[in-house]
TIRO-2110 file (N, C-alpha, C; in Angstrom, 1 decimal):
// TIRO-2110
0.8, -1.2, 0.0, N, 1, A
0.0, 0.0, 0.0, CA, 1, A
0.9, 1.3, 0.0, C, 1, A
0.5, 2.2, -0.8, N, 2, A
1.3, 3.5, -0.9, CA, 2, A
1.0, 4.4, 0.2, C, 2, A
2.0, 4.8, 1.0, N, 3, A
1.8, 5.7, 2.1, CA, 3, A
1.1, 7.0, 1.7, C, 3, A
0.4, 7.6, 2.7, N, 4, A
-0.3, 8.8, 2.4, CA, 4, A
0.6, 10.0, 2.0, C, 4, A
1.8, 10.0, 2.5, N, 5, A
2.8, 11.1, 2.3, CA, 5, A
3.1, 11.2, 0.8, C, 5, A
3.0, 10.0, 0.1, N, 6, A
3.3, 10.0, -1.4, CA, 6, A
2.1, 10.7, -2.1, C, 6, A
0.9, 10.5, -1.7, N, 7, A
-0.3, 11.2, -2.3, CA, 7, A
-0.2, 12.7, -2.1, C, 7, A
0.2, 13.1, -0.9, N, 8, A
0.4, 14.5, -0.6, CA, 8, A
1.4, 15.2, -1.4, C, 8, A
2.5, 14.5, -1.7, N, 9, A
3.6, 15.0, -2.5, CA, 9, A
3.1, 15.1, -4.0, C, 9, A
2.4, 14.1, -4.4, N, 10, A
1.9, 14.0, -5.8, CA, 10, A
1.0, 15.2, -6.0, C, 10, A
0.1, 15.4, -5.1, N, 11, A
-0.9, 16.5, -5.3, CA, 11, A
-0.3, 17.8, -5.3, C, 11, A
0.7, 18.0, -4.4, N, 12, A
1.5, 19.3, -4.3, CA, 12, A
2.2, 19.6, -5.7, C, 12, A
2.8, 18.5, -6.2, N, 13, A
3.5, 18.7, -7.5, CA, 13, A
2.5, 19.0, -8.7, C, 13, A
1.3, 18.3, -8.6, N, 14, A
0.3, 18.6, -9.6, CA, 14, A
-0.1, 20.1, -9.6, C, 14, A
-0.3, 20.6, -8.3, N, 15, A
-0.7, 22.0, -8.2, CA, 15, A
0.4, 22.9, -8.7, C, 15, A
1.7, 22.5, -8.5, N, 16, A
2.8, 23.3, -8.9, CA, 16, A
2.8, 23.4, -10.5, C, 16, A
2.5, 22.4, -11.1, N, 17, A
2.3, 22.4, -12.6, CA, 17, A
1.2, 23.3, -13.0, C, 17, A
0.1, 23.3, -12.3, N, 18, A
-1.0, 24.2, -12.6, CA, 18, A
-0.6, 25.7, -12.4, C, 18, A
0.0, 25.9, -11.2, N, 19, A
0.4, 27.3, -10.9, CA, 19, A
1.3, 27.9, -11.9, C, 19, A
2.1, 27.1, -12.6, N, 20, A
3.1, 27.5, -13.6, CA, 20, A
2.4, 27.8, -14.9, C, 20, A
1.1, 27.4, -15.1, N, 21, A
0.4, 27.6, -16.3, CA, 21, A
0.6, 26.6, -17.3, C, 21, A
1.2, 25.4, -16.9, N, 22, A
1.4, 24.4, -17.9, CA, 22, A
0.2, 23.6, -18.2, C, 22, A
-0.8, 23.6, -17.3, N, 23, A
-2.1, 22.9, -17.5, CA, 23, A
-3.2, 23.8, -17.1, C, 23, A
-4.4, 23.7, -17.7, N, 24, A
-5.5, 24.4, -17.3, CA, 24, A
-6.7, 23.5, -17.2, C, 24, A
-7.6, 23.7, -16.2, N, 25, A
-8.8, 22.9, -16.0, CA, 25, A
-8.4, 21.4, -16.1, C, 25, A
-9.1, 20.7, -17.0, N, 26, A
-8.9, 19.3, -17.1, CA, 26, A
-7.9, 18.8, -18.1, C, 26, A
-7.2, 19.8, -18.7, N, 27, A
-6.1, 19.4, -19.7, CA, 27, A
-4.9, 18.9, -18.9, C, 27, A
-4.2, 18.0, -19.6, N, 28, A
-3.0, 17.5, -19.0, CA, 28, A
-3.1, 16.4, -17.9, C, 28, A
-2.1, 15.7, -17.7, N, 29, A
-2.1, 14.6, -16.7, CA, 29, A
-0.7, 14.3, -16.2, C, 29, A
-0.6, 13.7, -15.0, N, 30, A
0.7, 13.5, -14.4, CA, 30, A
0.7, 12.1, -13.8, C, 30, A
1.9, 11.5, -13.8, N, 31, A
2.1, 10.2, -13.2, CA, 31, A
3.4, 10.1, -12.4, C, 31, A
3.5, 9.2, -11.4, N, 32, A
4.7, 9.1, -10.6, CA, 32, A
4.9, 7.7, -10.2, C, 32, A
6.1, 7.1, -10.5, N, 33, A
6.4, 5.7, -10.1, CA, 33, A
6.6, 5.7, -8.6, C, 33, A
5.9, 4.8, -7.9, N, 34, A
6.2, 4.5, -6.5, CA, 34, A
6.3, 3.0, -6.4, C, 34, A
7.5, 2.5, -6.4, N, 35, A
7.7, 1.0, -6.4, CA, 35, A
7.2, 0.4, -7.7, C, 35, A
6.4, -0.6, -7.6, N, 36, A
5.8, -1.3, -8.8, CA, 36, A
4.5, -0.7, -9.2, C, 36, A
4.1, 0.4, -8.5, N, 37, A
2.8, 1.0, -8.8, CA, 37, A
3.1, 2.5, -9.3, C, 37, A
2.0, 3.1, -9.8, N, 38, A
2.1, 4.5, -10.2, CA, 38, A
0.9, 5.3, -9.7, C, 38, A
1.2, 6.5, -9.2, N, 39, A
0.1, 7.4, -9.0, CA, 39, A
-0.2, 8.1, -10.3, C, 39, A
-1.5, 8.2, -10.7, N, 40, A
-1.9, 8.8, -12.0, CA, 40, A
-3.0, 9.7, -11.7, C, 40, A
-3.0, 11.0, -12.2, N, 41, A
-4.1, 11.8, -12.1, CA, 41, A
-5.4, 11.2, -12.7, C, 41, A
-6.5, 11.3, -12.1, N, 42, A
-7.7, 10.6, -12.5, CA, 42, A
-8.3, 11.2, -13.7, C, 42, A
-9.1, 10.4, -14.4, N, 43, A
-9.8, 10.9, -15.7, CA, 43, A
-10.7, 12.1, -15.4, C, 43, A
-10.6, 13.1, -16.2, N, 44, A
-11.4, 14.3, -16.0, CA, 44, A
-11.0, 15.2, -14.9, C, 44, A
-10.0, 14.8, -14.1, N, 45, A
-9.6, 15.7, -13.0, CA, 45, A
-8.9, 16.9, -13.4, C, 45, A
-8.9, 17.9, -12.6, N, 46, A
-8.2, 19.2, -12.9, CA, 46, A
-6.8, 19.1, -12.2, C, 46, A
-5.7, 19.0, -13.0, N, 47, A
-4.4, 18.9, -12.4, CA, 47, A
-4.1, 20.1, -11.5, C, 47, A
-4.4, 21.3, -11.9, N, 48, A
-4.1, 22.5, -11.0, CA, 48, A
-4.8, 22.5, -9.7, C, 48, A
-5.9, 21.7, -9.5, N, 49, A
-6.6, 21.6, -8.3, CA, 49, A
-6.9, 20.2, -7.9, C, 49, A
-5.9, 19.3, -8.2, N, 50, A
-6.1, 17.9, -8.0, CA, 50, A
-6.4, 17.6, -6.5, C, 50, A
-7.3, 16.7, -6.3, N, 51, A
-7.7, 16.3, -4.9, CA, 51, A
-7.3, 14.8, -4.7, C, 51, A
-7.2, 14.4, -3.5, N, 52, A
-6.9, 13.0, -3.1, CA, 52, A
-7.8, 12.0, -3.8, C, 52, A
-9.1, 12.3, -3.8, N, 53, A
-10.1, 11.4, -4.3, CA, 53, A
-9.9, 11.2, -5.8, C, 53, A
-9.2, 12.0, -6.5, N, 54, A
-9.0, 11.9, -7.9, CA, 54, A
-7.6, 11.4, -8.3, C, 54, A
-6.9, 10.7, -7.4, N, 55, A
-5.6, 10.1, -7.7, CA, 55, A
-5.8, 8.6, -7.8, C, 55, A
-5.4, 8.1, -9.0, N, 56, A
-5.5, 6.7, -9.2, CA, 56, A
-4.2, 6.0, -8.9, C, 56, A
-4.3, 4.7, -8.4, N, 57, A
-3.2, 3.9, -8.2, CA, 57, A
-3.2, 2.8, -9.2, C, 57, A
-2.2, 2.7, -10.0, N, 58, A
-2.2, 1.6, -11.1, CA, 58, A
-1.0, 0.7, -11.0, C, 58, A
-1.2, -0.5, -11.3, N, 59, A
0.0, -1.5, -11.4, CA, 59, A
0.7, -1.1, -12.7, C, 59, A
2.0, -0.8, -12.6, N, 60, A
2.7, -0.4, -13.8, CA, 60, A
2.8, -1.6, -14.8, C, 60, A
3.0, -2.8, -14.4, N, 61, A
3.2, -3.9, -15.3, CA, 61, A
1.9, -4.3, -16.1, C, 61, A
0.8, -4.2, -15.4, N, 62, A
-0.5, -4.7, -15.9, CA, 62, A
-1.5, -3.6, -16.3, C, 62, A
-1.3, -2.4, -15.7, N, 63, A
-2.2, -1.4, -15.9, CA, 63, A
-3.5, -1.5, -15.0, C, 63, A
-3.5, -2.5, -14.2, N, 64, A
-4.7, -2.7, -13.3, CA, 64, A
-4.8, -1.6, -12.3, C, 64, A
-6.1, -1.1, -12.1, N, 65, A
-6.4, 0.0, -11.1, CA, 65, A
-6.5, -0.7, -9.8, C, 65, A
-5.8, -0.1, -8.8, N, 66, A
-5.7, -0.8, -7.5, CA, 66, A
-6.6, -0.1, -6.4, C, 66, A
-7.1, 1.1, -6.7, N, 67, A
-7.9, 1.8, -5.7, CA, 67, A
-9.3, 2.2, -6.1, C, 67, A
-9.7, 1.8, -7.3, N, 68, A
-11.1, 2.1, -7.8, CA, 68, A
-11.2, 3.4, -8.5, C, 68, A
-10.2, 4.2, -8.6, N, 69, A
-10.2, 5.5, -9.2, CA, 69, A
-9.7, 5.4, -10.6, C, 69, A
-10.6, 5.7, -11.6, N, 70, A
-10.2, 5.6, -13.0, CA, 70, A
-9.1, 6.6, -13.4, C, 70, A
-8.0, 6.1, -14.0, N, 71, A
-6.9, 7.0, -14.3, CA, 71, A
-7.2, 7.8, -15.6, C, 71, A
-6.4, 8.8, -15.8, N, 72, A
-6.5, 9.6, -17.0, CA, 72, A
-6.6, 8.7, -18.3, C, 72, A
-7.3, 9.2, -19.3, N, 73, A
-7.4, 8.5, -20.6, CA, 73, A
-6.0, 8.2, -21.2, C, 73, A
-5.0, 9.1, -20.8, N, 74, A
-3.7, 8.9, -21.3, CA, 74, A
-2.8, 8.0, -20.5, C, 74, A
-3.4, 7.3, -19.5, N, 75, A
-2.6, 6.4, -18.7, CA, 75, A
-1.9, 5.3, -19.5, C, 75, A
-2.4, 5.0, -20.7, N, 76, A
-1.7, 4.0, -21.5, CA, 76, A
-0.3, 4.4, -21.8, C, 76, A
-0.1, 5.7, -22.2, N, 77, A
1.3, 6.0, -22.5, CA, 77, A
2.1, 6.4, -21.2, C, 77, A
1.5, 6.8, -20.2, N, 78, A
2.2, 7.1, -18.9, CA, 78, A
2.8, 5.7, -18.4, C, 78, A
1.9, 4.7, -18.3, N, 79, A
2.4, 3.4, -17.8, CA, 79, A
3.4, 2.8, -18.8, C, 79, A
3.1, 3.0, -20.1, N, 80, A
4.0, 2.4, -21.1, CA, 80, A
5.4, 3.0, -21.0, C, 80, A
5.5, 4.3, -20.8, N, 81, A
6.8, 4.9, -20.6, CA, 81, A
7.5, 4.4, -19.4, C, 81, A
6.8, 4.3, -18.3, N, 82, A
7.4, 3.8, -17.0, CA, 82, A
7.8, 2.3, -17.2, C, 82, A
7.1, 1.6, -18.0, N, 83, A
7.6, 0.2, -18.3, CA, 83, A
8.8, 0.1, -19.1, C, 83, A
8.9, 1.0, -20.1, N, 84, A
10.0, 1.0, -21.0, CA, 84, A
11.3, 1.7, -20.5, C, 84, A
11.1, 2.6, -19.6, N, 85, A
12.2, 3.5, -19.1, CA, 85, A
12.4, 3.3, -17.6, C, 85, A
13.2, 2.4, -17.1, N, 86, A
13.4, 2.2, -15.7, CA, 86, A
14.1, 3.4, -15.1, C, 86, A
14.7, 4.3, -15.9, N, 87, A
15.3, 5.5, -15.4, CA, 87, A
14.3, 6.6, -15.2, C, 87, A
13.1, 6.5, -15.6, N, 88, A
12.1, 7.5, -15.5, CA, 88, A
11.1, 7.2, -14.4, C, 88, A
10.8, 8.2, -13.6, N, 89, A
9.9, 8.0, -12.5, CA, 89, A
8.7, 9.0, -12.6, C, 89, A
8.8, 10.0, -13.4, N, 90, A
7.7, 11.0, -13.5, CA, 90, A
7.4, 11.3, -15.0, C, 90, A
6.1, 11.3, -15.4, N, 91, A
5.7, 11.7, -16.7, CA, 91, A
4.7, 12.8, -16.6, C, 91, A
4.8, 13.8, -17.5, N, 92, A
3.9, 14.9, -17.5, CA, 92, A
3.4, 15.1, -18.9, C, 92, A
2.1, 15.2, -19.1, N, 93, A
1.5, 15.6, -20.4, CA, 93, A
0.8, 16.9, -20.1, C, 93, A
1.2, 17.9, -20.9, N, 94, A
0.7, 19.2, -20.6, CA, 94, A
0.3, 20.0, -21.9, C, 94, A
-0.4, 21.0, -21.8, N, 95, A
-0.8, 21.9, -22.9, CA, 95, A
-0.6, 23.4, -22.6, C, 95, A
0.7, 23.7, -22.4, N, 96, A
1.0, 25.1, -22.1, CA, 96, A
0.7, 26.0, -23.4, C, 96, A
0.5, 27.3, -23.2, N, 97, A
0.0, 28.1, -24.4, CA, 97, A
0.9, 28.1, -25.6, C, 97, A
2.2, 28.4, -25.4, N, 98, A
3.1, 28.6, -26.5, CA, 98, A
3.5, 27.2, -27.2, C, 98, A
3.8, 26.2, -26.4, N, 99, A
4.1, 24.9, -26.9, CA, 99, A
2.9, 24.3, -27.7, C, 99, A
1.7, 24.6, -27.2, N, 100, A
0.6, 24.0, -27.9, CA, 100, A
0.3, 24.8, -29.2, C, 100, A
0.6, 26.1, -29.1, N, 101, A
0.5, 26.9, -30.4, CA, 101, A
1.4, 26.4, -31.4, C, 101, A
2.6, 26.0, -31.0, N, 102, A
3.6, 25.5, -32.0, CA, 102, A
3.1, 24.1, -32.5, C, 102, A
2.5, 23.3, -31.6, N, 103, A
1.9, 22.0, -32.0, CA, 103, A
0.8, 22.2, -33.0, C, 103, A
0.2, 23.3, -33.1, N, 104, A
-0.9, 23.6, -34.1, CA, 104, A
-0.5, 24.3, -35.3, C, 104, A
0.8, 24.6, -35.4, N, 105, A
1.3, 25.3, -36.6, CA, 105, A
1.2, 24.4, -37.9, C, 105, A
1.0, 25.0, -39.0, N, 106, A
0.9, 24.2, -40.2, CA, 106, A
2.3, 23.6, -40.5, C, 106, A
3.3, 24.4, -40.3, N, 107, A
4.7, 23.9, -40.5, CA, 107, A
5.4, 23.9, -39.1, C, 107, A
5.5, 22.8, -38.5, N, 108, A
6.1, 22.7, -37.1, CA, 108, A
7.6, 22.7, -37.3, C, 108, A
8.3, 23.5, -36.5, N, 109, A
9.8, 23.6, -36.6, CA, 109, A
10.4, 22.2, -36.4, C, 109, A
11.5, 21.9, -37.0, N, 110, A
12.2, 20.7, -36.8, CA, 110, A
13.4, 20.9, -35.8, C, 110, A
13.7, 22.1, -35.5, N, 111, A
14.8, 22.4, -34.6, CA, 111, A
14.3, 23.4, -33.6, C, 111, A
14.4, 23.0, -32.3, N, 112, A
13.9, 23.8, -31.2, CA, 112, A
15.1, 24.4, -30.4, C, 112, A
16.3, 24.3, -30.9, N, 113, A
17.5, 24.7, -30.1, CA, 113, A
17.7, 26.2, -30.2, C, 113, A
16.8, 27.0, -29.7, N, 114, A
16.9, 28.4, -29.8, CA, 114, A
17.8, 29.0, -28.6, C, 114, A
17.9, 28.3, -27.5, N, 115, A
18.7, 28.7, -26.4, CA, 115, A
19.5, 27.5, -25.9, C, 115, A
20.5, 27.7, -25.1, N, 116, A
21.3, 26.6, -24.5, CA, 116, A
20.5, 25.7, -23.6, C, 116, A
19.4, 26.2, -23.0, N, 117, A
18.7, 25.4, -22.1, CA, 117, A
18.0, 24.2, -22.8, C, 117, A
17.7, 24.4, -24.1, N, 118, A
17.0, 23.3, -24.8, CA, 118, A
17.9, 22.1, -25.0, C, 118, A
19.0, 22.1, -25.6, N, 119, A
19.8, 20.9, -25.7, CA, 119, A
20.4, 20.4, -24.4, C, 119, A
20.6, 21.3, -23.4, N, 120, A
21.1, 20.9, -22.2, CA, 120, A
20.1, 20.3, -21.2, C, 120, A
18.8, 20.7, -21.3, N, 121, A
17.8, 20.2, -20.4, CA, 121, A
16.6, 19.5, -21.0, C, 121, A
16.2, 19.9, -22.2, N, 122, A
15.0, 19.4, -22.9, CA, 122, A
15.4, 18.2, -23.8, C, 122, A
16.4, 18.5, -24.6, N, 123, A
16.9, 17.5, -25.6, CA, 123, A
17.1, 18.2, -26.9, C, 123, A
18.2, 17.9, -27.6, N, 124, A
18.5, 18.6, -28.8, CA, 124, A
17.7, 18.1, -30.0, C, 124, A
17.0, 17.0, -29.8, N, 125, A
16.0, 16.5, -30.8, CA, 125, A
14.7, 16.2, -30.1, C, 125, A
13.7, 16.9, -30.6, N, 126, A
12.3, 16.7, -30.1, CA, 126, A
11.4, 16.2, -31.1, C, 126, A
11.1, 14.9, -31.1, N, 127, A
10.2, 14.3, -32.1, CA, 127, A
8.8, 14.9, -32.1, C, 127, A
8.2, 15.0, -33.3, N, 128, A
6.8, 15.4, -33.4, CA, 128, A
6.0, 14.3, -33.8, C, 128, A
5.0, 14.0, -33.0, N, 129, A
4.1, 12.8, -33.2, CA, 129, A
2.9, 13.3, -34.0, C, 129, A
2.5, 12.6, -35.1, N, 130, A
1.3, 12.9, -35.9, CA, 130, A
0.0, 12.9, -35.0, C, 130, A
-1.0, 13.6, -35.4, N, 131, A
-2.2, 13.6, -34.6, CA, 131, A
-2.9, 12.2, -34.5, C, 131, A
-3.2, 11.8, -33.3, N, 132, A
-4.1, 10.6, -33.1, CA, 132, A
-5.1, 11.0, -32.0, C, 132, A
-6.2, 10.4, -32.0, N, 133, A
-7.2, 10.8, -31.0, CA, 133, A
-6.7, 10.6, -29.6, C, 133, A
-6.9, 11.7, -28.8, N, 134, A
-6.4, 11.6, -27.4, CA, 134, A
-7.0, 10.3, -26.7, C, 134, A
-6.1, 9.6, -26.0, N, 135, A
-6.5, 8.4, -25.3, CA, 135, A
-6.6, 7.2, -26.1, C, 135, A
-6.2, 7.3, -27.4, N, 136, A
-6.3, 6.1, -28.3, CA, 136, A
-5.1, 5.2, -28.1, C, 136, A
-5.2, 3.9, -28.4, N, 137, A
-4.0, 3.0, -28.4, CA, 137, A
-3.0, 3.5, -29.4, C, 137, A
-3.4, 4.0, -30.5, N, 138, A
-2.4, 4.5, -31.5, CA, 138, A
-1.6, 5.6, -31.0, C, 138, A
-2.2, 6.5, -30.3, N, 139, A
-1.4, 7.6, -29.7, CA, 139, A
-0.4, 7.1, -28.6, C, 139, A
-0.9, 6.2, -27.8, N, 140, A
-0.1, 5.7, -26.7, CA, 140, A
1.1, 4.9, -27.3, C, 140, A
0.9, 4.2, -28.4, N, 141, A
2.0, 3.4, -29.0, CA, 141, A
3.0, 4.3, -29.6, C, 141, A
2.6, 5.4, -30.2, N, 142, A
3.6, 6.3, -30.9, CA, 142, A
4.3, 7.1, -29.8, C, 142, A
3.7, 7.5, -28.7, N, 143, A
4.3, 8.2, -27.7, CA, 143, A
5.4, 7.3, -27.0, C, 143, A
5.0, 6.1, -26.6, N, 144, A
5.9, 5.2, -25.9, CA, 144, A
7.1, 4.9, -26.8, C, 144, A
6.9, 4.7, -28.1, N, 145, A
8.0, 4.4, -29.0, CA, 145, A
9.0, 5.6, -29.1, C, 145, A
8.4, 6.8, -29.2, N, 146, A
9.3, 8.0, -29.4, CA, 146, A
10.1, 8.3, -28.1, C, 146, A
9.5, 7.9, -26.9, N, 147, A
10.1, 8.3, -25.7, CA, 147, A
11.0, 7.2, -25.1, C, 147, A
11.3, 6.2, -25.9, N, 148, A
12.3, 5.2, -25.6, CA, 148, A
13.7, 5.9, -25.6, C, 148, A
13.8, 6.8, -26.5, N, 149, A
15.1, 7.5, -26.7, CA, 149, A
15.1, 9.0, -26.5, C, 149, A
13.9, 9.5, -26.1, N, 150, A
13.8, 11.0, -25.9, CA, 150, A
13.0, 11.3, -24.6, C, 150, A
13.3, 12.4, -24.0, N, 151, A
12.6, 12.8, -22.8, CA, 151, A
11.5, 13.8, -23.1, C, 151, A
11.5, 14.4, -24.3, N, 152, A
10.5, 15.4, -24.6, CA, 152, A
10.0, 15.2, -26.0, C, 152, A
8.6, 15.3, -26.2, N, 153, A
8.1, 15.2, -27.5, CA, 153, A
6.9, 16.1, -27.7, C, 153, A
6.6, 16.4, -28.9, N, 154, A
5.5, 17.3, -29.2, CA, 154, A
4.4, 16.5, -29.9, C, 154, A
3.1, 16.7, -29.5, N, 155, A
2.0, 16.0, -30.2, CA, 155, A
1.3, 16.9, -31.0, C, 155, A
1.3, 16.7, -32.3, N, 156, A
0.6, 17.6, -33.3, CA, 156, A
-0.8, 17.8, -32.9, C, 156, A
-1.2, 19.1, -32.9, N, 157, A
-2.6, 19.5, -32.6, CA, 157, A
-3.1, 19.0, -31.2, C, 157, A
-2.2, 18.8, -30.3, N, 158, A
-2.6, 18.2, -29.0, CA, 158, A
-1.8, 18.8, -27.8, C, 158, A
-0.5, 18.6, -27.8, N, 159, A
0.2, 19.0, -26.6, CA, 159, A
1.6, 18.5, -26.5, C, 159, A
2.1, 18.3, -25.3, N, 160, A
3.5, 17.9, -25.1, CA, 160, A
3.6, 16.8, -24.1, C, 160, A
4.7, 16.0, -24.1, N, 161, A
4.9, 15.0, -23.1, CA, 161, A
6.4, 15.1, -22.7, C, 161, A
6.7, 15.2, -21.4, N, 162, A
8.1, 15.2, -20.9, CA, 162, A
8.2, 14.1, -19.8, C, 162, A
9.4, 13.6, -19.6, N, 163, A
9.6, 12.6, -18.6, CA, 163, A
10.9, 12.8, -18.0, C, 163, A
11.1, 12.3, -16.8, N, 164, A
12.4, 12.4, -16.1, CA, 164, A
12.5, 11.6, -14.8, C, 164, A
13.6, 11.8, -14.1, N, 165, A
13.8, 11.0, -12.9, CA, 165, A
13.0, 11.4, -11.7, C, 165, A
12.7, 12.7, -11.7, N, 166, A
11.9, 13.3, -10.6, CA, 166, A
11.1, 14.5, -11.0, C, 166, A
10.3, 15.0, -10.0, N, 167, A
9.4, 16.1, -10.4, CA, 167, A
10.2, 17.4, -10.8, C, 167, A
11.3, 17.7, -10.2, N, 168, A
12.0, 18.9, -10.5, CA, 168, A
12.6, 18.8, -11.9, C, 168, A
13.1, 17.6, -12.3, N, 169, A
13.6, 17.5, -13.7, CA, 169, A
12.6, 17.6, -14.7, C, 169, A
11.4, 17.0, -14.5, N, 170, A
10.3, 17.1, -15.4, CA, 170, A
9.8, 18.5, -15.5, C, 170, A
9.6, 19.2, -14.4, N, 171, A
9.1, 20.6, -14.4, CA, 171, A
10.1, 21.5, -15.1, C, 171, A
11.4, 21.3, -15.0, N, 172, A
12.4, 22.1, -15.7, CA, 172, A
12.3, 21.8, -17.2, C, 172, A
12.2, 20.6, -17.6, N, 173, A
12.1, 20.3, -19.0, CA, 173, A
10.8, 21.0, -19.6, C, 173, A
9.7, 20.9, -18.9, N, 174, A
8.5, 21.5, -19.4, CA, 174, A
8.6, 23.0, -19.5, C, 174, A
9.2, 23.6, -18.5, N, 175, A
9.3, 25.1, -18.5, CA, 175, A
10.2, 25.6, -19.6, C, 175, A
11.3, 24.9, -19.8, N, 176, A
12.3, 25.3, -20.9, CA, 176, A
11.7, 25.0, -22.3, C, 176, A
10.9, 23.9, -22.4, N, 177, A
10.2, 23.6, -23.6, CA, 177, A
9.3, 24.8, -24.0, C, 177, A
8.5, 25.2, -22.9, N, 178, A
7.6, 26.3, -23.1, CA, 178, A
8.3, 27.6, -23.5, C, 178, A
9.4, 27.8, -22.8, N, 179, A
10.2, 29.0, -23.1, CA, 179, A
10.7, 29.0, -24.6, C, 179, A
11.2, 27.9, -25.1, N, 180, A
11.7, 27.8, -26.4, CA, 180, A
10.5, 28.1, -27.4, C, 180, A
9.4, 27.5, -27.2, N, 181, A
8.2, 27.7, -28.0, CA, 181, A
7.7, 29.2, -28.0, C, 181, A
7.9, 29.8, -26.8, N, 182, A
7.5, 31.2, -26.7, CA, 182, A
8.4, 32.1, -27.6, C, 182, A
9.7, 31.7, -27.6, N, 183, A
10.6, 32.5, -28.5, CA, 183, A
10.2, 32.3, -29.9, C, 183, A
9.9, 31.1, -30.3, N, 184, A
9.6, 30.8, -31.7, CA, 184, A
8.3, 31.5, -32.1, C, 184, A
7.3, 31.6, -31.3, N, 185, A
6.1, 32.3, -31.6, CA, 185, A
6.3, 33.8, -31.6, C, 185, A
7.0, 34.3, -30.6, N, 186, A
7.2, 35.8, -30.5, CA, 186, A
8.1, 36.3, -31.6, C, 186, A
9.0, 35.5, -32.2, N, 187, A
9.8, 36.0, -33.3, CA, 187, A
9.1, 35.9, -34.6, C, 187, A
7.9, 35.4, -34.6, N, 188, A
7.1, 35.2, -35.9, CA, 188, A
7.8, 34.3, -36.9, C, 188, A
8.6, 33.3, -36.3, N, 189, A
9.2, 32.4, -37.2, CA, 189, A
10.6, 32.8, -37.7, C, 189, A
11.0, 34.0, -37.4, N, 190, A
12.3, 34.5, -37.8, CA, 190, A
13.3, 34.4, -36.7, C, 190, A
14.0, 33.3, -36.5, N, 191, A
14.8, 33.0, -35.4, CA, 191, A
16.0, 32.1, -35.8, C, 191, A
17.1, 32.2, -35.0, N, 192, A
18.2, 31.3, -35.3, CA, 192, A
18.3, 30.2, -34.2, C, 192, A
18.9, 29.1, -34.6, N, 193, A
19.1, 28.0, -33.6, CA, 193, A
20.6, 27.8, -33.5, C, 193, A
20.9, 27.1, -32.4, N, 194, A
22.3, 26.7, -32.2, CA, 194, A
22.8, 25.8, -33.2, C, 194, A
24.0, 25.9, -33.7, N, 195, A
24.6, 25.0, -34.7, CA, 195, A
25.0, 23.7, -34.0, C, 195, A
25.3, 22.7, -34.8, N, 196, A
25.7, 21.4, -34.2, CA, 196, A
27.0, 21.6, -33.4, C, 196, A
27.9, 22.5, -33.9, N, 197, A
29.2, 22.7, -33.2, CA, 197, A
28.9, 23.4, -31.8, C, 197, A
28.0, 24.3, -31.8, N, 198, A
27.6, 25.0, -30.6, CA, 198, A
27.0, 24.1, -29.6, C, 198, A
26.2, 23.2, -30.1, N, 199, A
25.5, 22.2, -29.2, CA, 199, A
26.6, 21.2, -28.6, C, 199, A
27.5, 20.8, -29.5, N, 200, A
28.6, 19.9, -29.0, CA, 200, A
29.4, 20.6, -28.0, C, 200, A
29.7, 21.9, -28.1, N, 201, A
30.4, 22.6, -27.2, CA, 201, A
29.7, 22.7, -25.8, C, 201, A
28.4, 22.9, -25.9, N, 202, A
27.6, 22.9, -24.6, CA, 202, A
27.7, 21.5, -23.9, C, 202, A
27.6, 20.4, -24.7, N, 203, A
27.6, 19.1, -24.2, CA, 203, A
28.9, 18.8, -23.5, C, 203, A
30.0, 19.4, -24.0, N, 204, A
31.3, 19.1, -23.5, CA, 204, A
31.6, 20.0, -22.2, C, 204, A
31.3, 21.3, -22.3, N, 205, A
31.7, 22.2, -21.3, CA, 205, A
30.6, 22.6, -20.3, C, 205, A
29.3, 22.3, -20.6, N, 206, A
28.2, 22.5, -19.7, CA, 206, A
27.8, 21.2, -19.0, C, 206, A
27.6, 20.2, -19.9, N, 207, A
27.1, 18.9, -19.4, CA, 207, A
28.2, 17.9, -19.1, C, 207, A
29.4, 18.2, -19.5, N, 208, A
30.5, 17.4, -19.2, CA, 208, A
30.6, 16.1, -19.9, C, 208, A
30.0, 16.1, -21.1, N, 209, A
30.0, 14.9, -21.9, CA, 209, A
31.3, 14.9, -22.8, C, 209, A
32.4, 14.3, -22.3, N, 210, A
33.6, 14.3, -23.1, CA, 210, A
33.8, 12.9, -23.7, C, 210, A
34.0, 13.0, -25.1, N, 211, A
34.1, 11.7, -25.8, CA, 211, A
35.6, 11.5, -26.2, C, 211, A
36.0, 10.3, -26.2, N, 212, A
37.5, 10.0, -26.4, CA, 212, A
37.7, 9.6, -27.9, C, 212, A
END
């Protein structure tokens, strides 16, 4: 049985996401690995005002609901990511204003590396997933496949998904993703991105990735 303190922390982190404007009303969902189970925001629940009664407990391996609370319709990809990525403990699906605006552009950028924070914290490559109905098995399959090798993805005409080892890391990825998309929107599409050489330099001197 998951201790009550975990529910309290999960709810606090959900409210943090809402306070930052990453989710509004019933948009977006959050999950957290706790042992062999996951806490998942419940279907139709409002992440910014999540309550204890709307937190679902799911078996990660089977997807079985353990406490009678129906999880988000996107629990398929939340649990799928947690199954495929033992290094990941938190998954956030959100619809922040600027990142969602980019997701709805007719021509979505292929390069989001507008500032150093993107390759250093979000990922130098951000896959764009074609539109599939929210909650569908097709969407879950494509999200899980893309996130085997990436921590951040964009869902066309839908939103974003980020994952990481803890709440702070996921929150940081989401906020820097939103910042990059804000720059893209505010420049009206006239912007420069970091070159491969500049990204390599950041990986070496900022992230400490030294290759021999």
